[in-house]
N, C-alpha and C positions, 0 to 999 in steps of 0.2 A: 575545169582543171583545178586540182588542189595541190598544195604543198605538203611536205612531210609533216610539218607542224599542224596544218589543217586536219590531216588524217588522224594524227594522234589525238587532237582535241575532239574531233567529230565522233570517233569510235571509242574513246576512252581507253586507248591502249598506251602502254609505256613505250618510250622511244626504243629501248633495247629489244622489246618484243617485235616491233615493226621492223627493226633492222635485221633481226634473226629471220623473220618471215621473208624478207627480200633476199637475204643470203641463201635461204633454202629454196628460193624461186617459187614460193607459194604465192607471192605477189610480185608483179613485174612492171613497176612504174618505169617510165622512160627517164633518161638523164637529160638535164638541161645544164650543161657545164658540170658543176659539182653537186647540184641540187636534183632531187627526185621530183618528178611531176606525175601526179596520179590522175588518171581519167576516171570516168564513171564506173567502168568495169573494174578498175583497181579498187575503188572505194567499195563497190559491192562485194568484191572478193575479201577485203578486210572485214566487212560486216559478217560475211559467212564464216570466216575463220573465228571471229570473236564469238559468234553463236555456237559453233561446234566446240570450241575450247571451253568457254565459260558456262554456257547453258546446258550443254550435253556432256561436259567433262571428258571429251575425247582427248587422249594423250597424243603427244607429238608423233610417235611412230604410227599410230592408227590414223592420225590426221593426214599424214603423207599419203597413205593408201586411199583414204576417203577422197581427198582432193584429186588424186590421180584418176580414180574411178569417175568422179564427177566430170573431169576434163574429157575423159573418153566418151562419156555419155553425151556431153555437149557436142563433141566432134561428130559423133554418130548422128545426132539430130541435125547438124549442119549438112551432112551428106544426104540424109533423107530429104531435107528441104530442097537441096539441089536436084535430087532425083524427081521430086514432085514437080519442080519447075520444068524440068526436061519433059516429063510426061504431059504436062499441061500444053506444051507446044506441039504435041503429036495430034494427028487426026483422031476424032472420037472413036472410030472403028479400031484403031491400034490401041488406044487407051482401054477399050473394053477387052481386047485380047489380053492385055497385061493384067487387068483386074481378074480375069478368069484364071490366068496362069498363077496368080498370087493366091487365089482361093484354094488351089490344089485340087486333087482328084475328089470326086464326090464321096461322101461317107457311105459306108455300106451297113 
């Protein structure tokens, strides 16, 4: 867990930048009283934003879209992981039927 000041120092961001990112909900630390507490995911998200803004020069409007798309991709990966777990619990014969169905019809 990291404090607001830890994140500012660790990622070399200005306080006003980090505050804006929290306000825009690009980063979602939890509150502990009046202070923000950042977990590893929050810190990684700040690192990603820093890389996209500074290294790739993505502007704020585009960054909102990029972060939204990345969030959707991550959510889709979580769903696929859940499906994979459910499939693993099925008998092998059923898993093979699912594999066949996913391959689709044979090519002609």
